[in-house]
N, C-alpha and C positions, 0 to 999 in steps of 0.2 A: 503492499500499498505507500503510494507515495503522497497520501495525503498529509502533510506537513507545514507547518506554514514557512518553514524556511529553506523549502523546496523553491529553488529560482524560478521553476516554470508557475508558481502560485503565485509568485509577486512579479504583477504585471506593469507596475510602474503607473498606477493611479490611486492615491491616497483612500479613498474611499473604498474601491472594488476591494484593493488589498486588507482594507480591514475587515470588512463582511468576511472574506477567503478566511485571514485569522481567525475571525471569532469561530466562523463554523469549523474549523481543524480544533480550535480547541475543546468546543462543544461534542464534538464528535469523539473527542479523546476522552471525555468525563464519560459519555455514556456507553463506552466501551468500557470502563472500569465500572461502574453503576450497576447496581442489582436491585429486586426488588421492588418498593415502592419512590426508590430513587432513579430509577431505570425509567418507570412512569413519568414519573414527572420531567426528567430530562428529555425523556423522547417529545414531549409537549413543548417544552425549551426550544430544541431545536427546529421541531415545525413552525412555533412562532418565528424561529429565527431566519429562517430560511423564508419564509411570507416576506417580512419586511427586507431581508436582502436581496429575493427576487424583487421587491416592487422598487427599491431605490435604481436597480439595474433599469428596469424595463423605464423607468420616469427619464433617468440618463438616456436611451434610446430614442426615446419622445421627443426630447428635450432639442436633441440635435440632430434627429431626421437620418437616425441610424438606416440605411437600406434592406438590413437583413433583421430588423427586429421582428418580423411574424413570426419566424422560424426560431428565433432565438426566444421570444415569448411563449409561445408553442412547447417547447423544451422546458420552462420552468413552469407553466401549466402543468404539464405530463406528472413531471416530477414531486410538486405541490401536491397534484389531487393523490400521488401513491403515500407520500407522507401521511394525506388526511387521513384517508383509508388506512393505514397501519396505525395511525394512533388511535383510531377507533377499535382497533382490534386488541393494542395494549392496554389501554383504557377499559375495555372488557374483560382482563385479565389472559390473553392469548400474548404472552412477552414474546414467547419466541419466533413468533412472526417478525413482528417487530424488530427482536435484536437480529434478526437473519437477513433483514431488508437493509436496516441501517449500518450492518458491520461487514457485511458480504458485498453489498450491489450498489450502495450510495458510495462509498469511498473510490471506485473504479467511475462512477460516472460521474461525478466531481473531477476526479484529476483528470479526465477525456473535456468537460464542460469546461474548464478554465483554459486549457491547454490549445485548446480548437475557437470556440464562442465568444468566451469571455477576451481573450488574447484579442480576436479580430475588432471586439467592440473597441477595447483600450487601444488597440492603433488607430482606431478610426476617430476616436476623442483626441488622440494628441495630433491628429492633425488638422482637425476641426474641432478646437475645444471651446464649450461652452459659453 
């Protein structure tokens, strides 16, 4: 798993986006170490963080006129929908489903998303600052 806030490909050179990526990786590490009620609470907090994180990126894309915003937003919506569905399962006591998704699927998705979609967004923002 490359999801480490100090890994160069996760630091893209945009203060707000890099801060969100760092917060995500910290929350994911805390979730990995959590169990029981703490896991349930932290899963919810991670879901809330992603909603806020994605909304900040979506806002940047809208304000800047980013041409690939529909695809990028769609990916945000897909992952947030999955997290929301798993959150409901976790809160209903089916923690194993949420743990497997958050710790086995989400890190790889995040690494790929950052190195492709977010990297392209940051490059666009550097050329066309708000």
